[in-house]
N, C-alpha and C positions, 0 to 999 in steps of 0.2 A: 284222813278228811272226813269230816262228819257229813251224812247224807241220809234222807229218807228214800230208800232205793224204790219203794212203791210210788211214792209221790213223783219221782223222776218218770217212771214208767208212764203215769198217768198224762204227764205233760207231753212227753214225746209221742205218746200214741197217736196224736192229732197228725203228726207228720207222717206216720206209717198209714193211717187212714187215707191220708190225700194221695200217697202213692197208690193204694187200691183203687181209690175213686177214678183216678185217671186210667187206670189199666182196664177197669171193668166197668162198662157202661151201666149206670143205674145203681151201682154199689152205693150202700147207705152208709154215711159216716158213722162212726162208732161201733163199727163191727167187732173189734178186738175187745172193747170194754163189755158189750153186751155179751160176748162168748166168756169174758172173765167173770161176769155176773152170774151166768149159768153154771159155770165151774164151781164158783163159790157155794151156791146152794146145793149142788150135787155132792160136792166134797164134803160139806157139812152133813149131809145125810149119810155119807159113806163113813162117817166117824174119824175123818182126817183131823190132826192136830192142826192149831192155828198156823204154824209154821209151814206145814204141808198145804194147807189152803192158801196161804199167802203165795207160796211159789207156784201153786197151781193157777191161781188168778193171773200171776205174772206170765205163765205160758200162754194162757188164753189171750192176754193182751198182745203178746209178741209173736203169736203162732204163724202169722204171715210176714215174718221179717225178711224172708228171701223170695218174696212174690215177685219182684223186679227181676231177680235173676232166672226165676222159672220162665218167665216171659222172653227174656232176652237171649236165653241160651238156645231156646227153640225157635224163636221168631225173629231176633234182633230187636231193633229199636222199637219201643212201645209206640211212638206217636205215629208209625206208619200204617197201623192198622185200625185207627179210630174205632176200636171198640168191637166191630163185628167178629173179626177171627177169634178175639179174646173171649167174647160171650159164648161162642161156639165151644171152646175149650172147656170153659167152666160148666156149661150145660152138660157136656159128655161127662165130665167128672162127677157133677151132681147127680145124673141119672144113673150112675154106677156102671157106665159101660166099660170103663177102665181099660180101655185097649189103645186108644188113639195118642194119649199123650202119657203113657206110663213112664216113660224115660223122663220126661220134663217134671211130672209129679215127684219122681224119685229124687232129682236133682234139688228140687224146692225143698224137699224134707231133709236131704243130706246137709245143704248148706245152712237151712235153718237151724238144724240140730248142732252142727260145728260152731255156729256163731254164738248159740246159747251157753256154750262152754265158757265164754269170756265173762260171763256175769255171775255174780256172788250170790247165788241161791243157797238158802240154808238147809235144804233137804235135797235128796238125789231126784234129779229131774232128767236124768239120762233116758233117751229114746221116747221122751214124752212127744217131742215134736217129730222126731224120725218117723213114728208110726201112727201120726194122726190122721192120715188118709187111709189106713188101713181097715178092712172089713172083718168082722167077727168071723165070717165063714171062710176067710182066707182069699177072697176074690180080689183084694186090693192091689195095688202096683207092685208091692213087695212079697205078697203071698203070706203074710203073718196072720195067724188065727188068734182068737181072743185069749187063749192061754198063754201066747207068747208076747202079748201087749200088757204093759203097766196099766194099772187101774186109772192113773192119772191121764194116760193117752186115751184109754177107752171113754173117759168122760169128756175129754177134749174133743174127740171125734163126734160125739152126739151133739154137744154144745154148739160146735161149728156148723154142722149140718142143719140144725134147727134155725139158726140165724140166717143161713144161706136160703133156706127154702121159704121161710115165712116172714112178715113184717112184724117183728116184736114191738114196734112203737105203736101198733094199733090192733092189739088183739082184743076180740070180742068173745063171747061164750061160744059162738059158732067156730071161730078160729081155734079156741082152745080145744075143741072137740076134734078138729082136723089134726092139730099137732099131736095131740094124745094118740089118735088113730095111726097117725104117720109113724110115731115112735114104735107102737107096738107092732105095727107092720113088718118093721125092719129088724125085729128081735131075732138074734141069732144069725142075721144076715148081714146087715150093716153094723149093726149095735150088740155089744154083748148083753147077755142077760141081766148082768149085775149093773150096767150103766142104765139100762132101760128101767130097772128097778129103782134105782137112786133117782131117776128123773121123776118117775111116777109118784114116788114117796116124798120127794124133796121140793118139787117145783109146782107151785099151785096157780090157780087162775089169778089170785091177787098179786102174785109175783110178777105176772105179766102186766096186770093193770098198772103197777108201780111205775113201768117204763114209759106208760103214756103221759104222766105228770113228772118225772123225775129222770135224771140222767143216771145210768148204771154207776158212774163214777161217784155220784152223790151217795149212793147205797154202800159202795165199797170203801170210800173214805170215812163211813160212819161205822162200819164192822171191822174194817182192818185198820186199827189205829196207827197214828203217827209213830214211826220207830226210827228215830235218829241213831244211827250206828256210825261208829269209826270204821272206816274201809282203809285197808292198806294201799300203798302206792300201786302194788300189782293189780289189786282189784279195781282200782280207779282206772288203770290203764285198760283194763279188760272192757269196763263199762264205755269208755271213750271209744276204743276200737270197734265195739259193737256198732254204735251209731254212726261212727265215721265211715264203716263199710256200707251202710244203709243208704247214707248220704251221697257217697261218690259212686255208687253203682247205678244210681239214676241215669247218669249220662256217662258214655264211654270216654267222653272228652275229660271229664273231671275224676276219672278213676285214680284213686289214691291221693287226690289233692288235700283232702281234710287231714289225713294222716301225715302228709309231708308237711302241711302247716304246723301241726302238733309236734312233729319231730324238730323242726327249725325252732319253734317256740321253747321247746326244752333247751335246746342248745344255746340260744340267746339268754334264756333264764339263768343258766349256768355261767354264762359269760358276764352277765350283769350281777351276780352274786345274790340272786333271790334265795331265800331260805327254802328247806326242802318241801314245806307245806305250800308256799306260794309257787314253787316249781311245778308242782304237779297239778295245781290248779290252773296255771298257765297253759300247761300241756292239754288239759281238758278243754279250756276255751278255744284252743286251736282246733281241736278235734270237732268241736261242735259249732264253729262259726258259721257254717253253712248250713245249719240243720233247716233253715228257712227256704232253702231250695227245693226241699221235697214238695214245697206248696206252688213251685213254679212249673208250668206245662212243659213237658219235655221238648216239644218243638221249638220253644223258645230257647232252651238252653242249648240246643243243638242246631240252630239255625245258622247257616254258613255266612250269610250277608249280614247287612246292617239292620239292626232292630228298628221297627217303626215305633213311633212315639208311645202307642199303647203298650206295645211289647216291652219296651224299655221300662215303662213304668212298672210292668209286672215283674220284669227282672229285678229292678231296684227294690221292690216290696220284699224281697227275700231277707234283707237285713232287719227289716222291722218284724218280720215274721219270726226270726230267730229270737228278738228280743220277746215277743209275745210268747212264744213257747216256754223259754228258759226262766222268765219271769215268775212262773208258776211254781218253781222248785225252791223251797226255802234253803238258805244257807249257802247259795252260790251267787248271790247278788253281784260279786266283783266278777265273776266268770261270765255272768250275762252282759255286764257293761263291755268287757274286754272282747266278747265274741260278736256282740251287735254292733259294735263301733268300728268294725274293720274297713268301712267304706268312708269313713269320715276323713275330711281333709283340712290342713291347718288353716287355709283361707276361708273356710265355712262352705266351700262348694260341694263337700261331699253329701252322703246320705246315709241313714234316713232323716237325721235330726238337723244337718247342717251346723254342726258344733265347730267352733273355732279352736285355734291353738291353745287359747287360755282355759277352754272348757274341757279339753282332751287331757287325759292322764298320760304320764309316760308308757304305761302299759298298752292303752288305746293306740298310741303312735307307733309303738313297737309292733302290735298285732298288724296294724294296717300295711306296714313296710314289708312283714313277712308274707302277708297274703299276695301283695303285689309280686314279689320276687318269685314266690312259688307259682303264681299264675303265669308269669313270662317264661318260665322254664317249661312250660308244659303245652302240647299240642291243643288246639282248639279249633272249633269248625272254621273259623275265619283266620287262623295263623298256625304256623309251625312253632315249636318251642324254640326259644331264642338261645345264642350262645352267650358266654360270660360278657362279652364286650358289648353286645346289643343291650343286654340287661343293665349294665353299668350306664350306657348312654341314656337309656329311657329313664332310669330311676334318678340320676343326677339332673336331667332335665326337669323332673318332677320337683326335685329340690329346688332348682332355681325359679320355679313356678310357685313356689310357696305352698306345694301340696303336701309334701312329706318331709319329716324331720332330717336335718343334714347329718348330724352326729350319729343317729341311729342308722341311717342309710350307710353311711361310711364304715360302722362297726359290722353291719351284716353283710355287705359286699366283702369286706376283709375276711370275714370268718367263713363264709358260705360260698363265695364266688372266686376266690383266688386258687 
């Protein structure tokens, strides 16, 4: 399957930003891309080749991919804290106290590192995320010193801290002096001597001024050229799994939902005789169909009772958000449609576009049935997972009401529910 991997990261980084924005009060959207921007500039000064720089930027964009797990494992569900506790956690980390949440930071790094192994990087990125909270003097959560940390990880550490401490979208000459003094003051303490020098030599005031008028993505797209490559089914599964885990971990009630849909999608694709290319594309659509849910507040996703009108509107918006995110990626137009149309109904009563039976493809109808089936099997805040007979009753009732396809429903239930 052909794909520009970096283009995919640019598109999906918005979803990661929204998770961070919900978890951390006042977090500014675009953190991952700004970190990637600084990584590019420092990596270039360090003499890394273009493949290494491309992968370092990717690490910058994705470095907080396990942020939700970090908070959930230590404090439970994000929405219970409304920012105050989370801000305190990050303040302690940012100020280098390093003793209140060391175990959570370590888990965040370990999970993020493990997940990065799913992705098809061209160069070695081992331990880049694992050690991105380590300090050069060994005072970080894992006690690693600069000479035990890869250069890419050292650069990422510095870039991340700068964007945490300063508003890089509004840097003036005075701010630039503050940034420079901050970096120098942390040399051989937080930051390695190498990383500090690459920052001082490689990042100019003009580079920060650029961020006032342009997005970091605009710069990265200009300097890291489109690279459509063929990825194996194994590599595509890895990419799909990476983002499915990020999606599903936002709510404990949807854990494994995306991968469950992807696995059934593959089973049904095999049953209907899809060719190998189409089968892996349909699997990917299943894994990414709920990417838009990362833009929905967690308290709505996990509300045990009936949603209010405005809340339901926000919930429904996840399908159109899936479309907006995925449509930015060239070469997956079919995947985008299959993923975004999973809540459409034959009678036009679905969302987000209210498409009718004649406007829906076979694959759209199939994905809708798979999503319904998988959701009925799972525990949700408002219900327990249903048994086979309950699922049959509900889905055939939807068939009778002209909501979902009769033949697809029969095939799905025969294959997965018997």
